[in-house]
N, C-alpha and C positions, 0 to 999 in steps of 0.2 A: 637599742642595745645600751646597756650601762657599763661604763668603764671604771675600772678598779685599779688600786695599787695591789700589792701582794697581800695586804691584810685588811682590805676594806674597799668600799666602793669609791669611785673617783670623786663623786660629790662630797664624800666624807673627807677626802684629801683636800679638796678646795676649802672646805670649812675650817680645817686645821691650819691651812696655810694663811687664810684670811685672819684667823685668830691670832697666829704668830705675828702677822704683819701689824695688826692693830695693837698687840702688845708691845711690839718693838718701837713703833713710831708714834703711837697715839697719845703717849703720856706727856709729850712735850708740845702742847698746842702752839706755844709761842715761837717755836723754832722756825727758821726760815726753810721753806720747801726746797728740797734738793732733787735735781734730776740726774739720771744716770741709767745705765743698763744693768746694774747689779741688783740683786735681791733687796728689796726694801725701799728702792728709789722709786721716785715718781717717773713713769714711763715718759720718754720725750714725745712731744706732739708730732703727729705725722698727718700729712694731707695727700690725698691721692684721688684717682678717678678709676672706679671699677669698670669692668668690661662692657657693662650694659650702658655706661655713660653716666652713672650715678656718682656724684662726689662723695668721698668718705674721709672722716678724720677721726681721731681718737675720741673726741667728744661724743661722737654718734654712739658709743658703747658705754656711756656713763650709767652706772647702776647695773651693768651686766659684766659677767666674767668673759674675758677675751683671750683667745690663744693666737698670738701674732706670730706667723711662720715666715721665714725668709727662704727663697729657693731660686733656682735657675733652671731653665728648660733642659739643659744638658746634664743635669745633675742626677745620677742614678739613684742615690739615697732619697732625694726629693720625690722622685717618682714613686718610690716604695711607700712613702709616708701618705700618699693620697688615700688608699683605702682606709687607713686608721683615722685620718681627718674626716673623711665622709661618715665614718661610724660615730665620731664625736658629734657632728652636726646632727646626725639622725637621733642621737641619744637626748640632745636638747640642753645638756649641762653647761655647754660653752658655745660662744660665738666664735668662729674661725674665719681669719682674714689671712690670705697669703700675698706677700710682697714678692714679685718675681722679676729678676733682673732681665728684662726682655721688652720688646715693643708690644703694642697692642695685638698685632697679628699673631706674633709668636705666642703670646700669653693665651690668646683664643684658642690656638691650635693645641696647646698644652692642656687646657681645660677640656676640649672635646676629646682629645685623644685618650686622656686618663680618666675621663668622666668625673671631674671634680664637682662636688655639690656645694662648694662654699665660694665666697667673694674672692676674687683675685684682682690685685692692683698691679698694672704694668710699672716697672720702675727702671726704665731703659737708661736714665741719666744717673741711677744710683743715689738719688737725693735722700730717699728714705733710709736705704741701706747704710749711707755715711752717717746719718743721724744716730742710727743705732749701732754703729761701729762694727758693721758686719764685714768679716774678712773671709769667711768660709760659709758654706751652706751644706746641709740645712741647718737653720738656727731657729729656735723658738722661744717666745716669751709668754708666760702666763701672767696676765694683767687683771687684777680685781676690779670691782666695779668703780672704786674711787680713784683708779688710775695708778695703782702701785703694782710694781713688778713683784710677784710673790715666788716666782720660780723661772729659771731660764736655763738654756743649754750653756750659756756663757758662764753662769755661776755654778750650775749644778751638772754640767756635763750632759752626756747622753741619758742620764737617769730620768730626765724629763720625758723622753719618748718611752722609756720602759715603764713608767708609771701610767702611761695611757694605754692600757691593754684591756681587751674584752673580758667580761666577767667569766665567761666560760672557758678561758684559756687555762687548762689543767694538764700540764705536761706529766707524762708518766716517767718517774725516775727511779733510780736505785740508790739507796743511801743505807747500805748495810752498816757503814761505820757509825751511823746515828742510832742503830738498833731498830730499823724499819725494814719490813719485808721488801724484797727486790721489786715485786709486782705491785706494791702499794702505790696509790696515786696521792701526790701532794698538790693541792690546789693553791689558791692565793693564800690560805691560811695553812701553816704547818706547825707541828707541836714539837718543841725541843725536849730534851731528856729530862728537864726539871718540871715539864708540863706547862711552861709559859708559851705564849703566842709570839711568834716571830714572823717577819715578812720575807717571803721567798722571791728572789729576783726573777726578772724575766729573761728570755733568751735574747742575746744580742749578737753572738758569733755563730756562724755556720759550722757544721761539723759532720763527720761521717763515722767517727768512732770515739770513744771515751778519751783516748790519748790526745786528741785534738784539743781538748778542753782543759788539760791539766795546767793550773796556775803555779804548781810548785810552791804553795804557800801551806803553812801548817794550820791555818785557821779555816779551811774550806774543804768541802767534798765536791768534786768536779766530774761531770759526766755528760755524754752527748744525749740529748732528749730524743724522743721518738719522732719529733717534727723536724729534726736535723739542725736544731740550734743547741749551743752549750748552756747548761744549767750549772750554776755555783751556789752551793748550800753552805751558809756560815755555820761553823760549829758552835756549841753552847760556850757562853762567857766570851765570845769573840764578835767583832764587828768586821764585816767585809765591805770596804768602801771602793766603789768604782770610780776611778779617776778618768780623766779624758783618754789617756792611752794605756792605762795599766790599772791594776787593782792594789789595794793597800789593806793590811791587817791591823786591827787595834784591839787591845785587851780591855776588858770591862773595867770602867773606872779611870781609865787613863785619859788625861786632857791632851788635846792636840791643837794645832793651828793657833799658837799664841794663847793657850789656856782658854780659847773661846768656844771649844767643842770638846765633848766627852764621849767615849763609847759606852752606850747604855742598852744593852741588849733587850731590856725589858720594854724599851720604847721602840727601837728599830735597830736590827742587826745589820742593816745595809746603808745606814746613813747616820752620821754623827749627830748627837743631840746638842743644840746650842746651849751654852751657859755663859754667865757673867756679861750679859748684854749690856752694852754701852760702858763697860768698865775698861780701863786701860789694859793693854796686852802687849806682849813682846815676842817677836818672831824669832829672836836669837840670831839675826843675820847682821853681819858687820856693816852692811850698807844701809840698813833700814832702822829708824828710830821707832819708839813705841807708838802704837795706835790705839784704836778702840774695837771692842768686839761688836760685830754686826752680823746677825743671823748665823752665828757660828764660825765666822771668819774673823780674823784680825785685820781690820781694815786699815789701810795706810793712806787714807784720802787726806787726813790732817797732818801728815808728816811727810818729810822729804824722804824719798826712797829711789833706788836705782832701778826703775822698771820701765823697759822700753815698750811695754804693752804686747809683746810677743810671747806666745806660749812656747815657742821652740828655741828660745835662747836662755842661757844661763847668765843673768844680768850681774850678779855679784860674785866675785871671786877673789880670794885673798884680801878681802876688805876693800877692794876697788870696784867701781861700776865698770864692768866689762860685759859684753854681750857675745856669748859663744853660742854658735848654732848647734842644736842637739842633732846627733847623727839621725840618718834616715828622714831628714826634713829638707824642704826647700823654703827659701825666702824670697818671694817674687812680688814685686811692687809693694814692698813693705808689709806683706802678710805671710803667715806661716801656712804651709801645706805639708801633709805627711806624703811620704813616698807612694806614688800611685794615684794621689788625688788628681782628679781632672780639672783642667782650667775651666772655672765657672763661665768664662766668657768664650771659650772655644772648646767644644766636647772632643776635638781631635788632638789636643795637647794634654799633657799630664806632667805632674812632678816626677821626675827621674833623677834623684840626687846623685847617682852614679855617673850621669851625663853632665848635668848641670844643676847647680845648688841656687841659681838665681834667675833662671830663665825657663820657660815652658819648653817641653821637648815634644815634637811631633810624634803621633803614634797611629799609624794606619790601621791598626788592629782594634782601635777603640770603636764602640758603638756611638752613634751620634744622631742628632736631629738637626737638619739644616734650617729649621725654622720656617721652611716653606711648606705650606699645607698641601700643595698641588705637586709634590714630589713623593716618591716612595723608595724603599730599599736604600735609605740614606747610608753613606759610607765615607770614611775619612781617606783623603789622599793629599799628601804634602801639607798636612796641618789645616786643611779646609774640609768642611763637611758639605758633601754634595749629594744630590739624589737624582733619581730618574723621573723626569717631568711626565705628568699625565694630566689629562682634561676631564672635568666633570661637567662639561657644557652638555646639556641634554637638548639644546636647540629650542627650548620652549621659553617664550617671554614671560610666562606666569610662574616660573619656579625660581627659587634661590639656590643656586647650585654651590655645594660646599665639598671641599676636598678633605679627607680624613688623614691624609698623609701616609697611609699605608696601602694606597691603591683603591681604597673604598671612597664612595661618594654618597652624599645625601642631596635630595632635591625637594626643598621645602616649597609648598605653594605660598606665593605672597598673599597678602591680605586684600589685594585689589582684584583678584580673580578667583574663578572656580576652575578646576581641572577636572573634566568629565569625559569619560570615554576616549581618553587620549587626546583631548583637545583643550586649548586654553579658552575660557569663556568670560566675557566681560560682565561686570555686575549689572543686573537688570535684564540681561538676555533671557528671553522666554524659551522655555524647552520646546524643541521642534515637534516632540511627541505628546506634549501636555501643556495646553495653553494656561493652566492654572499652576504651573511651576516655573520658577525662575532661578537664575544664578544669584544667590544671596550669600556672599562669603562670610558674613557674620554668623549665619546659621550653619552652612556647611559648605566646604570647599571642593568637595569630591562628589556630591550628589545634587540633583535638582531639589530645590526647596519649595514648599508650598507657599503661594502668594495669593494676594487679593486682586489679581489682575481681572480686567474686564474679559468676558469670554462669551462663547457661543457654543451651546451644547450640541449643535447639529440637528436638533429636533425642532422642526418647525411647529410642532404642536405643544411647545412650552413657551412661557414668557418670563421676562424679568430674570434672565439668566445671570448667576453669580457663581464665583469660585468658593468652594468650601472644602477644606482639608484636601486640596489637590485635585478636587473633582468639579467639573462644571455642571451645573444643574439649573432647571427652571421649573416654574408652576405649570403643570400640564393642564391642557384644555382639549376638547373635541369638536370636530366639524363633520357631521353626517346629516344629509338631507333625506336619507331613506331611499334615494332614487339610484338605480343601477346604471343610468346612462350619464351621470355626472361624476367628475373626479373632484372630490372634496379636499381643499388644499387649506392647511393652516398657515397663516401668514406670519406666525411667530410673535405677534403683538396682541393676541386674543381674538383677532378678527378671522373670518373665513372667506374663501373664494370658491364658488361652485362652478366649474367649467364643464360645459357639455362636451363629452368625449367625441373624438373624431369617429365618424360612422354612426353617430346617433343623432336623433332629434327628440326634443321635448316639446310636445304640442298639447296644450290644454292639460298640462300636469301629468301626461302619460309618456313614457319613453318608447321610442320606436328605433329599429335598426335601419341603417341606410338601405333603401330600395323596398322598404316595407310599404305595401299599398294601403291607402286610407280604407279602412273597413267599410266606410260609407260611400266610397267613390273609387272604382278601380282606375280612374284616369288620373288619380293623384297619388303621390308617393313621398316618402321621406328621402330628401336629397340634400343633406347638409353641405355636400361638396359643391353646390351651385351657388353658395352665397351664405353669408352669416345670417340673413334673415330667414333662410329655409331650415335653420336649426330649430325655429320655434313656430313654423307655419308649413302647410302642404305645398308641394311643387306640382304644377300641372305638367304631366309628362305624356305627350301625345304618342310616344313610342309604345306606351303600355297597351296591352291586349285588353279587350272588353267583350262582353256578351250582352246583346240587347234583348235576349230571352225569346227571340223568334227563330224556329228551326230553319225556315226557308228564307233566311237572309244570310248574306255572306260579306265579308270584308268589314266585319265589325272592328271599329278603331276609335281611338280617343282623338278628340279635337276640342281644344280650349277647355279642357276639363269635363267634356261630355262624350257619351259612347254614341257613334253613328254607324250605318250599314247599308248594304244594297240587296234587294230581294232577288231570289232565283227559284227554278223548278227542277225536279228530278224525274227522268223517264228514259230507261236504257232500251225500250223496244223489244225485250225479251219476255217470252210467255212463262219461262220457268223461274223468273225472279219477282220479288215484291220490292218496290222502290221507295226509299225514305230519305227526307232532308236530314242533314246532320247539324245544320245551324251554322257551319263554318264555310259554307260554299260548296262543301262536298256532299256526295250522296252515298247512301248504303243500299246495295242491291242484295237482299237476302234470297238465297236459293231455296226453292221450294223443296219439301221432302219428296224422295223418289226420283230425283233429278241430279244430274252432274252438269256443271258448266266448265267445259275444258276447251282451252284456246278460243273462247268466244262462242262456242257452239253448245247447245243444250242436247243431252243424251239422257234417255230414260234408263233406270236401273237394269243391269244385265247386259247392256249393249256392249259389243266387243270394240276394241280399238281397231279402226280400219287398217292401220298400218302395222299392228303387232298383235298377233293372235294370243300372246302370253298376257294381255291386259284387257280390262273391262271396266264399266262404270259400276261402282259399288259404293254409293253414298252411305249405305248402312254399315260399312266397315270402319267408319271413322270420319270426322269432320274434314280431315285433310283429303279424303277421297271424294269430297264434293267438287274439287277443282282439279284433281289429277287422277290419272289412270291407277287402277288397283292391280297389282301383279298377282296373277292366279297361277301358281305353279301346277295346278291340276290340268291346265290346258296343254295341248300338244304344241311343240316348238317347231322351228324351221329345220328341215332335213338338209345336211351338208353333203350327203351322198358319199362319205368316206367310211372305208371298212373298219378303221381303227378307232372310231369314235362312237358314242351314243348321244342322241340329240334330245334334250329335255328343257322345260321352262324353269328358270331359276331367277327369282326376283325381277320378273319382267323381261329377262333376256334369255334367248335360246343358248343353252350351254352344250358345247360339244365336248364331252368328256373322253380323254383317251383311255382306251381299254388297257388294263394291267398287262405288262409284257410287251407293250407296243410303245414306239416313239412317233411323234408327228414333227418331223424336222422340215421346215418349209411347208410344202403341200404334199409331201410323200410320207407314207406309212413304212416303218421299219420295225423288225422284231428285235427283242432284247438280245445284245451280244452281237448284232449284225454290224459289220464294219463299214466305214465310209468307203465308197466305191474307189477312191483314189488314195486317201490318207489312212493307212492300215491302223495308226496309233489312235484314231478316233473311232469310237464304237457307240452303239445305242445302249444307254444305261438309263431306262425309264426310272429305275428305283433312285437314281440320282437327279437327273433332270430329263423329262420325256421330250423337251422341246429343242435340245441342242446336243451336239456331239460331245462326248466326254473324252478329254485329252488325257492319255495314260503315259505321257512323257514329261513327268514333273520337272526334270532337270534340263529339259529342252536340248538334249544331245541326240535327237532323232533315233533314240533307242527306246522302244516302248517298255514301260515299267515292268511288264510281265516278262520281258526278256532281257532287261538292262541288268548287268552284273554288279553295278554300283548306282542304284536309282536315285540316290541323293547327291551324287556328285557328277558334274558335267565330264563325261568321258566317251566322246563320240567313236573313238577307236576300240573301246571295250577291251583295253589291254588287261591281261591277266598272266603276268610273268611266272608266277608260281603255280599257275593252273589249278588253283584251289577253288575255282567257281566263283570267287569273289574278286571283283575288279581291283587293279593295283590301287586305284584311288580311294578304295575303301579298306585296303589293308591297314591294320592298326600298327603302322611303324612311323618313326619320327614324330611321336606326340611330345607336346609342350607341358611342363609342370613348373610353376613359379610359386614361391612362398617367401614370407618375411614382411618387412615393412610395406604398407599398402595404402598410404594416404592419398596416392594418385592412382589407385587401382593397377599399379604396376604388378601386383601379386595375384590379382583374380581377373585381370582383363585380357589374359592370353587367348588367342584364338583356338578353337577346337579343331579336330581332324589331324591327320598325319602328314607325312611327307616333308617334315623339317629337318634340315641337315646341319645348321649352326644357330646358336642363340647367344645373344650378347645382353648381359644385365648391366645397365649403365646407372646414370645419376637420376633416380626417380623414374626411369623409363627403361623399356626393353625393346630389342630389335631381334627378328629372327629371319633366317634365309631358308626358303623352300627348295625342294629338289627340281622344281620347275624353273629356277633362276629368278623367282620374285622375292621381294622383301616386305615384310609386315612389321608394324610397331604398335606399341601401346603404352599408356602411362602418361607422365607429365609432358606438356607440349608447349611450354611457354616460349621456346625459341624455334618451334617448327621441327623439333627433333623426331616427332611422330608424323605430322601432317606434311612435313617436307620431304618424306622418303620418296625417292624417284621411282617412277613406273619402269617396267621392262622385265624381261625374262632371261637376260644374259649376264646376271650377276653371279659370281663364283665365291666371294668372301665379303664379310662385312666386319666393321669395327665401329663401336659407338659406346665408349666407356664413360664419357662425361656428358656434355651438353651439345655435342655435334656428332655427325656420323660420316663414315666413309664407306663406299662400296667399290670393290675390284670387279671390273667386267672381263668377259671372256677375251676381248681384244687387247687386254693388258692396260687399259685406261682406268682411271679412277674419278668417281663423282662424289661430291660432298653435299651436305645439308645441315641445317640447324644453326647454332650460335656461331657467329662469324666476325667477331669484333676484331680480331687480329689476323683474319684471312685463314683461320685454321681449317675452314670448310671450303677453301678454294684451292684444290690441288693443282699442281702444274700438268699442263697437257703433254702427255707422253704415253707410249703404248708398250713400255717394257717393265711395268711394275708387276712384281711377284707376290708381295705381301704388304699389308698396310696395318697401322696402329694409331689409336687416338689417345691424346692426353687432355689436360684441362683446357688450355688454350693453344695447343700445338698438335701437330700431326707429323708422323714419319712414315716412310715407305721403303721397301727393299726391292731393288731393280733385279732383273733377271741375270745381270752380271755380278750380283753379290754386293753391290754398293748400297749405301743408305743415304736417303735425302730427307729433308725436314723443312717445315714451313709453319707460320704462325708466330706466336709470342716466344720471345727469347730472354725472359727476365731471369732464368736460371741456367742460361747456356744450354737450353734444350736443343737448339738448332746447330750447336757446335757438334757434329756427329763425328765419331771415330773414322779414321781413314782405313781404307782396305776394301777388297773385292771378294772376301771369303766368308761373308755373313750368310747365314742360312735361315735365320728366324729373328723377329723383333718383337718387342712388347712396349707399351707405354701406358702411363696413367698419371693423373695430376701433373706434376712438374718434373718427372724424371723418366728416363728411358733406359731399356737393357737390350742387348743383342747377343745371339748365339753364333759363334764362329764355327767353320766346318771341322776344326780340330777339337771340338767339344769344350772350348773355353768360352767365358762370358766377359763382357765389358759393360760398364754402366756410365751414364752422364746425366747431367741436370742438377736438380735440387738434392743437397746432401745434409738436410738438417738433422736427419736421424740415422746418418751413415748409410743411406740407401745406394750411394755411390762408393764411398770410400771403404765400406765393408763388404764389397762384392767378393764372393768366395773365389779362391784360385782352383786350378784343376782343369782337366780336359776330359772329364767323363760325364758331361751334362748333355742332355738330349732334348730338353724343353724348358722354357722360362715363362714367367708371368709377373707383371708389375702391378702392385697394389697402389692404394692411395699414397702411403708413406713407407712402404716396405716392398720386398720382392721375394719371389719364390723361384726355385730351380729344381728340375727333375733329373736325377742321375740315371746312368745307364743301368744300375742295379736295382732301379725301381724305387729308391729312397728319395726323400724330399729335404731341401735345406732352405733357410730362411734368413734374411738380413733386413736391417732397417728398423723402423719403429716397433717395439715390443716383440722383436724377433726372438728373445729368450723367454718371454712371458706369454702374453696373450697370443701372438702369432707364432709361437713355437709349434712346428708341424708335428704330426703324430709319427711314431716309429714304425718300422716295416719297410719292406722293399717290394711290394706288390703293386705299386701305383703306375698308372699309365698316362695320366693327364692331371694337370693342376690349374687352378683358377684363383687368383688373388684379388680381393675386393678392398672395401673400406674397413680394415681391422677384422674382417672375417674371410675365411677361405674355404675352398672345396678341393677335393682330390678324387679322381676316378680310379678305382682299383681294377685289376685285370679281370675279376670275376663279375664285373658289371654293377658293383655296389659303389656307393658314394660315401666319403667321409667328410666331416666339416670340423672346423675349429676356429677359435677367435672369439671376438665379442658376440654375444648371443641375445641382445636385448629384444629382438623381434623374432627369436627362434630361427633365424636365418641360417644357422649352422647345423640344424637337425633336418636332414633330407628325408623324404617319404621312403618307406622300406621298399626294397626291389633290387633286382640284379640285372636289369635290362637297360641301364642308363648308357648313352652313347656320347653325350656332349654335356659339359658343365660350364657354368659362368657365375662369378660372385660380383655383385654390384654394391650400390649404396644401401646397406642394411637389408638387402633382400638377395635371393639366389634363384637361378633358373637352370633347368636341365632339359635334355631330350632323351626320351625313353621309348622302348618298344614294349607291346603287350607280350607277356611271357606265354599266356595261353589264350586261344580263342574260345569265347563263349557265346553260344546263340542267344542267350538272354541279354548280351551287351548290345543293345539296339543302337546306342549313339556312339559305339566304337571308342569308348574311353578306357577299355581293358577291364571294366568292372560291371557287374549286373547290380545296379544301385537304384536309389529312389528315382533319379532322373529317368531311367529306363522304365520303371514302374509307372511314372506319370505318363510317358509317351504311350505305353501299352494301354493304360486306362482310357486315355483320350481317344485313341483310335478305336477301341472297343465301343465307347459310348457314342462316337460321332461317325463311325464308319468312313474316316477320311481316306483319301487316296493320294499317293500310292500307300499301301499298307506296309510300312516299315516294320510294324510289330507282328506281322503274320510269320512268326517264327518257324512254324511247321510248314509253310508254303502251302496252306490249304485254301488259299484265295479268300480267306476271311480271318478276322481276329476273333478268337473264340476261347473257351475255357482251357483248351489243349495248350495254347500259347502261354497262358497264366502258369500252367503246371510246369512247362519247360523253364520259364523265367524263375519260378520259385526254386527249382532244383539248382539253377546256376547262381541264384541269390545266396543259397546256403553255402556254395562253394567259394564264391569270390564276390564280396559286395563292398569291400574296403581295402585299401592298400596294405593293411596289417594282416589281412587273412592269409593264412599259410599257402593256400591254393593260388593266391594272386602273385606270390613272391617268387 
């Protein structure tokens, strides 16, 4: 980036200033060098140490142009200058050095926080600052290569900063008064009305509108620039001079400041042009004598004057040297500060001349920097800058942890370590995954570096292994002797080892497997396991078999590597065999043709077996019949003298075949259909089994199936109360139907058949009471709520809403089962109980005297029962209970989280009650239903109407039985639990945990309903087909009672199928 003034590049400004300085001071070579901080003076020598530890002094910049800047860490204007100074450094026209009134730590934090790109010298003792007479910051000195100050903020004010602006700074301004269009852009060069080039000033004051920038001078056009800074344009024939705290107008040609400067718009409209250099001048002040013109100023260096060195005082008044403080200023420690200036040594104090003109005033609203890098959110309190401490220690020995002062941190790996995969690694450490890589910080601190380590490539068939480019490799060589019984091993150094493999021998250059016999001697073999010498020579094995090539010797065996044997002869003494030696001590006796040798005796072909006339010698029928009898089915068999059998030969055995229509039971013949002499249900059914009696009493109730009015149900008394010809046990009344949530088969595991009078849908399980006083259960059984159901036939009422159950017996006692953590399944022993109800961990009962008792858990006062002896009904669920009094009123107790107790309805016209999980229902005498508790006005809001006769509350789902036998459901329906099957014969209802259960009767009897479930459906068709195919007994599918399952039964079934095969069929409802 190139820096410019308003009418040219910054480098051009430097050349002009250098030219002026050489013109002003170069003509008098014999004059004594003078040092000062004004323009044209030799810059005072300074010495310091830069943050990196490098020593710096003014002579280090000889021959180079230097911008020397004074600042402090808490100075806001100093911070704003950093981007400008960074740009100057990047441009390369100047060297920049900042002297900061702080210690090294504070200066380092300043440099890091504001990303300064130039050298910084800490000046905590103000030595350099005092040398240059610094009383406020920021201050800047432009020093040319010979050491002369050519411009400074002390001499030129803030114009030094305004001259250092980027080349591309082109504010968009409105200058209608100069005859330029409002939208026109004036850059660093602008044209006046006479066509001459003038310099446009930079923005120095912030603004929001044009009125903020009005100087109220007749020589300038003032407006607010687009970037929020004021722009002041000098009118033609005027100069607009920026002083330290104000602007001043000058007319063209008028000499100012002791006749040492003149307004020359052709040169610069924003700076006076020096004249009369080194000539005498007069300021016109009573307290000052004449001086000399120096760089456009009347210098009083060589005259006595009344100057206290403070810009904020009027030193001469009425011809006397007096020092009057200018308003809106403070003089603190002998230095001038404008109102609002911040204490350079304490950012929490500022000049507030309305409070004090000579001392700093604390201001907690100032922003500050406490100079501690490991604090953040610095703030002022009672004149002290403090911050919130934080730590940047990452716990790693190999990192340099640095705080940024804003809560941020940096962790720089030091030069003595590597940091790889989250671990500090010492230099020279070899990578655990690559022996050719090491920690070499000079190459990389974060990754393994390729090294020249010694290595082993892990390949024994290479040699001279070396590392190259991070990989270990060697020169390959091979080891292969061409033998399959050796393992060829590379030794890694170019040599080979050939090991004979286990289970192998190498004899005379030939490989053999262990136990392989010597081809030239069967008494020797490869036995490498008997010693290393036998890996290369034969082992004499006397256990081997051998053959001496003589058929009539036996016991051939090896001895000391040779085959020896014993001679023998073969003669069986039979005339029908040919005798031959086999050479192994055995003999072969070959049967001659036309003979059989059976059980050691010779028989000629055609001879009958003396003990079995169904067998004979027939060696010509196959080799097997040379030594065994041949079964001849054409021969007559043995007569058993029974009238119900026929006697024939079959496979060598006499077969006594039972004549069709006859049974042979024991040793007595019977005709088909003939009954047992004593047991009339046992009959001869040769078509089923001709050797045993057929039992026609499949249900074992001593009623033969042909006469049993309910052949599949045990009913020895043959009760038929309705005299419909079908036993009461088979009448389709009291059937179960369950639907909804089914993860534990609680919705499809209900028992078949009828006779059920009460059903309870509980917590993942269900329980039902039959008319014979027995109890059945199905579903989840983790606490014995199913398997623990008591046996017996004297139960009259059941309750099992949660994970335990109760049953009321005929004698008024109660038994319990299932979960019993709080004794809820252990009822008191008494014989006056009239009703029972189960909750989650508690139970209640109603006595015959109308009182209520309770037991189990009492965490919600469930056991604190209401007093009185006028109760006629009770109900419980989860952790609350309800009871119905004889006057028709209701009371509730227990958990009241959802108002299930406090919202109990008033009135005395209730006839039934039911407690749900978190709500309750009640049935009124007019047949309508009310609800209270959880979601009683939304999800659990009951249906309207007054034709209901029974209610059942569950887990946010409910059922109600209408007087016409139909069922209504409402509430949560995530498993269809509130949608009952169609029908109008329901007699009992129950709502459980996301499933429902009912008891119903068949509306119509159909002959095709073989399994008595009220429908002629696929199950009945399967039973019908099975009995037709297999002719099973008894014949349940014999619909027309024709003593057989035939086509006529299928016709009857098909007719009933069309009438009623599904609950939604009209005829079924």
